[in-house]
FIKOLZA-1660 file (N, C-alpha, C; in steps of 0.1 Angstrom, whole numbers, plus 5000, padded with zeros to 4 digits):
% residues 93
   i   px   py   pz ch aa at
   1 4955 5192 5014  A  X  N
   1 4953 5178 5006  A  X CA
   1 4961 5166 5012  A  X  C
   2 4951 5155 5013  A  X  N
   2 4965 5142 5016  A  X CA
   2 4977 5141 5008  A  X  C
   3 4989 5137 5014  A  X  N
   3 4997 5134 5003  A  X CA
   3 4995 5118 5005  A  X  C
   4 5002 5112 4994  A  X  N
   4 5000 5098 4990  A  X CA
   4 5013 5090 4991  A  X  C
   5 5013 5079 4998  A  X  N
   5 5020 5069 4998  A  X CA
   5 5016 5054 4991  A  X  C
   6 5025 5048 4988  A  X  N
   6 5020 5036 4986  A  X CA
   6 5034 5026 4992  A  X  C
   7 5025 5014 4999  A  X  N
   7 5034 5006 5007  A  X CA
   7 5033 4991 5001  A  X  C
   8 5045 4988 4994  A  X  N
   8 5043 4976 4990  A  X CA
   8 5046 4966 4999  A  X  C
   9 5041 4952 5000  A  X  N
   9 5045 4942 5014  A  X CA
   9 5034 4946 5021  A  X  C
  10 5027 4956 5020  A  X  N
  10 5014 4960 5031  A  X CA
  10 5006 4952 5036  A  X  C
  11 5003 4936 5031  A  X  N
  11 4996 4926 5039  A  X CA
  11 5003 4921 5050  A  X  C
  12 5019 4922 5052  A  X  N
  12 5027 4915 5065  A  X CA
  12 5027 4928 5072  A  X  C
  13 5033 4921 5085  A  X  N
  13 5034 4926 5094  A  X CA
  13 5039 4943 5098  A  X  C
  14 5051 4944 5089  A  X  N
  14 5058 4957 5088  A  X CA
  14 5050 4963 5079  A  X  C
  15 5046 4958 5070  A  X  N
  15 5040 4967 5054  A  X CA
  15 5024 4971 5063  A  X  C
  16 5016 4965 5070  A  X  N
  16 5008 4971 5077  A  X CA
  16 5006 4980 5086  A  X  C
  17 5019 4977 5097  A  X  N
  17 5022 4990 5102  A  X CA
  17 5027 5003 5097  A  X  C
  18 5033 5002 5086  A  X  N
  18 5038 5015 5078  A  X CA
  18 5023 5020 5073  A  X  C
  19 5014 5011 5068  A  X  N
  19 5001 5019 5063  A  X CA
  19 4993 5025 5072  A  X  C
  20 4991 5018 5083  A  X  N
  20 4982 5023 5092  A  X CA
  20 4988 5037 5099  A  X  C
  21 5000 5034 5100  A  X  N
  21 5009 5048 5107  A  X CA
  21 5007 5059 5096  A  X  C
  22 5010 5060 5087  A  X  N
  22 5010 5068 5075  A  X CA
  22 4994 5071 5075  A  X  C
  23 4984 5064 5075  A  X  N
  23 4970 5066 5075  A  X CA
  23 4965 5075 5090  A  X  C
  24 4971 5075 5099  A  X  N
  24 4970 5079 5109  A  X CA
  24 4974 5097 5110  A  X  C
  25 4985 5097 5102  A  X  N
  25 4992 5107 5101  A  X CA
  25 4986 5115 5092  A  X  C
  26 4973 5107 5085  A  X  N
  26 4968 5119 5072  A  X CA
  26 4967 5116 5060  A  X  C
  27 4977 5105 5060  A  X  N
  27 4983 5102 5047  A  X CA
  27 4971 5095 5033  A  X  C
  28 4970 5094 5023  A  X  N
  28 4962 5084 5014  A  X CA
  28 4971 5071 5012  A  X  C
  29 4969 5059 5013  A  X  N
  29 4976 5046 5013  A  X CA
  29 4973 5039 5004  A  X  C
  30 4984 5035 4992  A  X  N
  30 4980 5026 4983  A  X CA
  30 4987 5015 4989  A  X  C
  31 4980 5005 4994  A  X  N
  31 4980 4992 4999  A  X CA
  31 4987 4982 4987  A  X  C
  32 4997 4977 4984  A  X  N
  32 5002 4964 4975  A  X CA
  32 5004 4954 4982  A  X  C
  33 5003 4944 4976  A  X  N
  33 5006 4931 4982  A  X CA
  33 5001 4919 4973  A  X  C
  34 5009 4907 4972  A  X  N
  34 5005 4896 4965  A  X CA
  34 4994 4888 4970  A  X  C
  35 4991 4890 4987  A  X  N
  35 4983 4884 4994  A  X CA
  35 4970 4891 4996  A  X  C
  36 4961 4889 4985  A  X  N
  36 4947 4898 4984  A  X CA
  36 4940 4900 4997  A  X  C
  37 4939 4889 5005  A  X  N
  37 4930 4890 5013  A  X CA
  37 4936 4898 5029  A  X  C
  38 4946 4897 5031  A  X  N
  38 4954 4901 5041  A  X CA
  38 4958 4917 5035  A  X  C
  39 4959 4917 5023  A  X  N
  39 4957 4932 5018  A  X CA
  39 4948 4940 5020  A  X  C
  40 4936 4934 5018  A  X  N
  40 4924 4940 5020  A  X CA
  40 4922 4937 5038  A  X  C
  41 4928 4935 5044  A  X  N
  41 4923 4939 5061  A  X CA
  41 4935 4949 5060  A  X  C
  42 4944 4950 5055  A  X  N
  42 4953 4965 5058  A  X CA
  42 4944 4978 5055  A  X  C
  43 4937 4974 5043  A  X  N
  43 4934 4988 5039  A  X CA
  43 4920 4990 5047  A  X  C
  44 4912 4978 5053  A  X  N
  44 4902 4976 5063  A  X CA
  44 4907 4988 5076  A  X  C
  45 4921 4979 5083  A  X  N
  45 4928 4990 5091  A  X CA
  45 4929 5005 5088  A  X  C
  46 4936 5006 5077  A  X  N
  46 4937 5021 5071  A  X CA
  46 4927 5031 5074  A  X  C
  47 4917 5025 5069  A  X  N
  47 4904 5033 5070  A  X CA
  47 4892 5034 5082  A  X  C
  48 4897 5023 5093  A  X  N
  48 4897 5023 5106  A  X CA
  48 4897 5033 5115  A  X  C
  49 4912 5039 5110  A  X  N
  49 4919 5046 5117  A  X CA
  49 4917 5064 5111  A  X  C
  50 4908 5062 5104  A  X  N
  50 4906 5074 5097  A  X CA
  50 4912 5079 5083  A  X  C
  51 4920 5070 5074  A  X  N
  51 4925 5071 5066  A  X CA
  51 4919 5068 5051  A  X  C
  52 4923 5071 5045  A  X  N
  52 4918 5069 5033  A  X CA
  52 4925 5060 5021  A  X  C
  53 4924 5054 5011  A  X  N
  53 4929 5044 5000  A  X CA
  53 4928 5035 4997  A  X  C
  54 4935 5025 4989  A  X  N
  54 4931 5015 4981  A  X CA
  54 4941 5005 4981  A  X  C
  55 4934 4995 4976  A  X  N
  55 4942 4980 4973  A  X CA
  55 4947 4972 4963  A  X  C
  56 4955 4970 4959  A  X  N
  56 4961 4966 4947  A  X CA
  56 4969 4955 4946  A  X  C
  57 4966 4942 4941  A  X  N
  57 4968 4933 4944  A  X CA
  57 4982 4934 4931  A  X  C
  58 4995 4932 4938  A  X  N
  58 5005 4933 4932  A  X CA
  58 5020 4926 4935  A  X  C
  59 5023 4920 4924  A  X  N
  59 5036 4913 4927  A  X CA
  59 5047 4920 4924  A  X  C
  60 5058 4927 4931  A  X  N
  60 5062 4940 4927  A  X CA
  60 5076 4933 4916  A  X  C
  61 5076 4920 4912  A  X  N
  61 5084 4913 4903  A  X CA
  61 5078 4917 4886  A  X  C
  62 5068 4921 4888  A  X  N
  62 5060 4918 4877  A  X CA
  62 5055 4935 4869  A  X  C
  63 5063 4939 4861  A  X  N
  63 5063 4951 4855  A  X CA
  63 5047 4955 4850  A  X  C
  64 5040 4944 4843  A  X  N
  64 5026 4951 4842  A  X CA
  64 5018 4956 4856  A  X  C
  65 5020 4947 4867  A  X  N
  65 5013 4951 4879  A  X CA
  65 5014 4962 4882  A  X  C
  66 5029 4963 4883  A  X  N
  66 5032 4980 4885  A  X CA
  66 5027 4987 4876  A  X  C
  67 5024 4989 4862  A  X  N
  67 5018 4995 4856  A  X CA
  67 5002 4999 4860  A  X  C
  68 4996 4986 4863  A  X  N
  68 4981 4985 4870  A  X CA
  68 4978 4996 4882  A  X  C
  69 4993 4992 4891  A  X  N
  69 4988 5000 4907  A  X CA
  69 4993 5016 4901  A  X  C
  70 5001 5018 4892  A  X  N
  70 5004 5032 4888  A  X CA
  70 4990 5037 4880  A  X  C
  71 4984 5028 4873  A  X  N
  71 4975 5034 4866  A  X CA
  71 4959 5039 4874  A  X  C
  72 4958 5028 4884  A  X  N
  72 4949 5034 4894  A  X CA
  72 4952 5043 4905  A  X  C
  73 4960 5045 4907  A  X  N
  73 4964 5056 4920  A  X CA
  73 4964 5067 4907  A  X  C
  74 4971 5070 4897  A  X  N
  74 4970 5083 4892  A  X CA
  74 4957 5086 4886  A  X  C
  75 4950 5076 4883  A  X  N
  75 4932 5082 4886  A  X CA
  75 4927 5085 4895  A  X  C
  76 4933 5080 4907  A  X  N
  76 4923 5085 4919  A  X CA
  76 4933 5099 4929  A  X  C
  77 4947 5099 4922  A  X  N
  77 4956 5108 4934  A  X CA
  77 4963 5116 4925  A  X  C
  78 4963 5130 4923  A  X  N
  78 4974 5140 4915  A  X CA
  78 4991 5133 4915  A  X  C
  79 4995 5129 4927  A  X  N
  79 5009 5127 4925  A  X CA
  79 5015 5115 4940  A  X  C
  80 5023 5111 4936  A  X  N
  80 5031 5101 4945  A  X CA
  80 5043 5110 4954  A  X  C
  81 5041 5111 4967  A  X  N
  81 5049 5117 4976  A  X CA
  81 5057 5107 4984  A  X  C
  82 5055 5095 4983  A  X  N
  82 5064 5084 4990  A  X CA
  82 5059 5072 4989  A  X  C
  83 5073 5060 4985  A  X  N
  83 5074 5046 4983  A  X CA
  83 5077 5041 4991  A  X  C
  84 5072 5033 5000  A  X  N
  84 5075 5025 5013  A  X CA
  84 5078 5012 5006  A  X  C
  85 5092 5007 5001  A  X  N
  85 5096 4994 4989  A  X CA
  85 5098 4983 4999  A  X  C
  86 5085 4974 5006  A  X  N
  86 5089 4970 5017  A  X CA
  86 5087 4955 5013  A  X  C
  87 5081 4953 5003  A  X  N
  87 5080 4939 4995  A  X CA
  87 5094 4929 4996  A  X  C
  88 5091 4917 4999  A  X  N
  88 5101 4906 4997  A  X CA
  88 5098 4897 5007  A  X  C
  89 5107 4887 5006  A  X  N
  89 5105 4874 5013  A  X CA
  89 5115 4871 5025  A  X  C
  90 5116 4877 5038  A  X  N
  90 5127 4874 5048  A  X CA
  90 5129 4862 5054  A  X  C
  91 5142 4859 5055  A  X  N
  91 5145 4847 5060  A  X CA
  91 5155 4845 5073  A  X  C
  92 5154 4839 5081  A  X  N
  92 5166 4840 5090  A  X CA
  92 5173 4827 5091  A  X  C
  93 5186 4827 5094  A  X  N
  93 5192 4813 5094  A  X CA
  93 5201 4812 5104  A  X  C
% end
């Protein structure tokens, strides 16, 4: 059975790279991000490389959205093996 990972910030460059890399390695990847369109693109790329996953619009600052992600993932998978906590806003100064 595939291991299961959640990647927050999955719509961004680094999050997408994590998600696709995990998919190539055989993981089921739950893509979570506030940017719904780009998050769906990440899931499309996960599937394109032979992976499986799901896509959840999720603002990690909102407990109710974490619960929604948890509930969807729990319905689809028996457990969670890895959390890539990549969400956030980077700034350079």
